[in-house]
N, C-alpha and C positions, 0 to 999 in steps of 0.2 A: 104285722108281718115285716120281717127284715129280709134283705137280699144278700146272697153270698155268691160271688163270682170266683170260680176256680181257674186260676191263670198261672199255675206253676208248671212243673215238668221241664224236661230238657229239649223237647221238640226235635228229637233225633231224626224223625222222618222228613224234616225240612232242612237238614244239613245240606250245604254249608251256610244257608241263610241264618240259621239259629246259632252259629258259632259266635256271632257278635251281638245278638239281641235275643230277647225272649220272644217266643212264637207269637204271643198275643199282642206284640207291638208291631208286627208286620202289617203292611197295608192290605186292606180289602177294598178295592176300588179307590175311593178318595178319602178314606179314614183309617186310622189304626184299628186292628181287629177288636181291641178291648172296648172301643166306643160302642159297638153294637149291643153287647149284653148290658152295658150300663144304660144305654138308651131304652132297651127293652124293659128294664125294671122301672125306670123313671116314668115311662109312658103308661105303665100298668099301675102306677100309684104307689110304688115302693121307693121310698126316699132314703131309708137307712141302709147303706150298702157297705159290705166288707169285701175287699179284694184279697184273695189268698194267692200269693205268688212265691217265687223261689229262684234259685240260680244266682249267677254272678251279676246279672243286670236288673235285679229287683228294684234297685233305687231309681231306675229309669221311669217306672210307673209314677212315682211321686213327682218327678220332673215334668212328665207329660200331663198328668191329670190334676196335680195339686189337690185342692179340697173339692173338686168337682163343680166349680162355679160355671163352667161351660155348659153343664147339664142342668143348671138351675138348682144345684145342691148347695147346702151350707157346709157340708162336711163329707169327706170320704174316709173310710177306715181301711187299714192295711194290716196284714199279718204275713209271716214268713214260714214257708214249709221247707224243711231241710230234706234234700234228696227226693226220691220218688216213691212215696209210701202208698200211693193209690188215692183214688177219689175220696173214699170214705175217711182215710187218714187225714187228708187235707180238710175235709169238712169238720173233723173233730176239733180243729183249731179254732172254730167259730163258737164253741160252747160258751165260754165266758162272755163273749160279746153278745150272743143271742139273748142272754139274761132271761130265759124262760119263754121267749116269744117263739112263734112258728117261723119257718124260714122258706124262702124260695131260692133254690140252688140252680145256677146256670153254669154249664161248662163254657169256658171263655172262648172256645173256638166254634161254638154253635151259633148260627145266624138264621133268622126267620123272616119270611116275607110279611106275615101278619102279626099284629100285636098279640102278646100273651095275656092281655088284661082279662079276657073272658075266663081264662083258666085260673088266674089269680083270684078273681071274684068267686069262682066255683069252689076253690079251696077255702076261702074265708067262710063261705056258707057251710062247708063240710065240718068245720070246727076242730076236728081232731083226726088222727091217723095220717095217711100220706096219699099223695096223688102224683101220678106220672103222666107224661104227655107222649102220645103215640102218633105215628105218621104212616100212612099206607105207602109201601115201597114195592118195587118190582123184583128186588133181590133180597128178601128177608133173611136168607141164610147168612148174610154178612153182618147181621145185627143181633142184639138181644130182641127176642120176639115175644110179644104178650098175647095170651089168649084171654078174651074178655066175654062176660055175659052182662050186657048193658054197660054200666060204669064199673062193675066189679071185676077185678083182675083175678083170673083163675090160675094162671101160670105164667112164668117168665123163663125162657130158655135162651141161653147165650149161643148164638151162631148155630142153630139147629140144622141138621142135615135134611130133616123133613119138617119144615115149619107148620105149625098148626094154624097160623094166620099170616097175613102180610102186613101186620102192624109192628113196626119197629119202635123201640123205646128211644126217644130222643133225649138230648142233654139238658132237660129242665125237670127238676124234682121239687115237690112240695112236702115238707115234713113238719109235724108238731115237734115239741121239744123232747119227746121221748126218743128221738133219733140218736141223741148223744148217749143214752143208756144202751141202745142197741149196738152202736159202734164199739163200745167198751167190751162187748161179748164176742166180737168177731175174731177169727183166726186168719192169718195171712193165707192167700191163695197160693197156687203153685208158682205164680209170678212174684211171690213175696210181697204182695200188696193187699190192703184191705179194700174189698170190692164193693162198689155201690149196688151191684145186683144182690149181694148178700143182705144189704140193708133193706132193699125193696122186698126181698123174699121173707124177711122177718115180719114186715108189716102184712104181707100176704097171709102168712100163717096165723096172724092175729085177726084176720078178716077185716082189716081196716085200710086196705090199699084200693084206691079208686083210680080211674083213668079217664083222660079226655083225648079226643082225636083232633090233631092240628089241621087247620085249613091252610092252603097256600104252600109254597115250597119251604123246604128246610134243608140245610146243608151244614156240615162241619167245614173247617178250613185247615185241617191238620196234615194234609199231604199236598204235594205240588198240584195234583189234579183237582182236588177239592178246593184248594186256595184259588185256583184260576176260575173254577166254576162259581165260587162264592162272589168273586169280583164281577164276573159277567152278569150274574143274577141281580146283584145290587145295582149295577150300571143300567140294567134294563128297567128296573122299577122300584128301587129302594128297598128298605127293610123296616120291620116293625110298623107296618102300615095299619090304619084302622080296618 
């Protein structure tokens, strides 16, 4: 399994901070944001990692991370996304690099209290299809919400007015190599982007989408409020803990 970290976009919700740098290079407590998804992958046993970035400051990732020696890696891979074509479009850039392997995809602004290793292991055992991670939340109407029977995903609805569960879809996705065939069939949404929810729903229709529920806290860091919350949570107890 290979890891893909999506760290592109313009970060407009964090202006003016992101006028001079990529969102994923902003600090979360005592480390740059991008450190957390790299650490999550390495601690889960995924050592082949591709970072998808973009914008005018993309070269800063190379200056900061180099080949990943600080994380115990021998090499880090990078690719560039032009514009903002959506999460699925960014993921499509990893097809050649994936070279037939399955992938674990992490949104670069998502941070977790607990290690994702149990979920990596669960997908390895699954062999094919896809797996999403879910977290119980108090305000599911703000998120993509999954309805599940056991591990089987029955439905995913984006920001439902009447949620069928309190299980929000978080920013970690596991796919077999079929994902790149699915992306090629997608049409842009009303936002002009290729949506990751459409990828997940394609696996759902094929009856190969499974889900795991996260333990511990989870947050993104893409707004001023969530960036502050992420820093406070990490300061209180760290991230990617066993």
